[in-house]
C-alpha positions as CSV (number, residue, x, y, z in Angstrom):
1,M,112.5,103.0,124.0
2,T,112.1,99.3,122.4
3,A,110.2,98.4,119.7
4,A,108.0,96.1,121.5
5,E,107.3,99.4,123.8
6,I,106.4,101.4,121.0
7,T,104.5,98.9,119.8
8,A,102.3,98.6,122.6
9,H,102.2,102.1,123.0
10,A,100.6,102.3,118.8
11,L,98.1,99.7,119.7
12,K,96.6,101.1,122.1
13,L,96.0,104.1,119.7
14,D,92.5,104.4,117.8
15,E,92.2,103.2,114.4
16,S,93.1,106.4,113.1
17,G,96.0,107.1,115.1
18,R,97.6,103.4,114.1
19,V,97.1,104.4,110.5
20,E,98.6,107.4,110.8
21,V,101.8,105.1,112.3
22,L,101.8,102.5,109.5
23,N,101.7,105.4,107.1
24,S,104.2,106.9,108.6
25,L,106.2,103.8,108.8
26,M,105.5,102.8,105.4
27,E,107.1,106.3,104.2
28,S,110.2,105.8,105.8
29,L,111.3,102.6,104.4
30,D,113.6,103.0,101.2
31,E,111.4,102.4,98.2
32,P,112.5,98.7,96.5
33,D,114.9,98.7,93.4
34,P,112.9,98.6,90.9
35,N,116.2,96.4,89.3
36,D,116.1,94.1,92.3
37,F,113.5,91.0,91.3
38,D,113.8,87.5,90.8
39,A,112.4,84.9,88.2
40,D,109.6,83.9,89.7
41,S,108.7,86.9,90.4
42,L,108.7,88.4,87.1
43,T,107.1,85.3,85.5
44,E,104.0,85.6,88.3
45,A,103.7,89.2,87.0
46,I,103.2,88.5,83.5
47,H,100.8,85.8,84.6
48,R,98.8,88.5,86.1
49,S,99.3,90.7,83.2
50,N,97.8,88.5,80.8
51,E,95.5,87.4,83.1
52,I,94.0,90.8,83.1
53,K,94.3,91.3,79.0
54,L,92.7,88.2,78.4
55,G,90.1,89.0,80.6
56,L,90.1,86.1,83.2
57,V,90.0,88.1,85.6
58,K,88.3,91.6,87.1
59,T,90.4,95.1,88.3
60,I,89.3,96.7,90.8
61,T,89.5,100.5,91.7
62,E,91.1,101.3,95.3
63,D,88.3,102.2,96.8
64,E,86.7,99.4,95.8
65,L,89.4,97.3,97.5
66,W,89.2,99.5,100.8
67,Q,85.2,98.7,100.9
68,S,86.0,95.1,100.8
69,L,88.3,95.0,102.7
70,N,86.1,97.0,105.5
71,E,83.4,94.6,104.5
72,F,85.2,91.5,105.6
73,R,87.0,93.1,108.6
74,T,82.7,93.5,109.8
75,R,81.6,89.9,109.4
């Protein structure tokens, strides 16, 4: 079965089935090498960390993130 055929079948699943497939695929990928980053990524990470420390941005919980995404999707 090709990737296109698998995708076509997966898209016919209900939302919880698609989430299950997505999670399985994500878990099957190799973990990224924590030592494999470029200078731009490091600069961005430091910048974001400083924004949090200075109170320039508000962090949110994972639950708040999902709630926000679900609200955005239903608009």
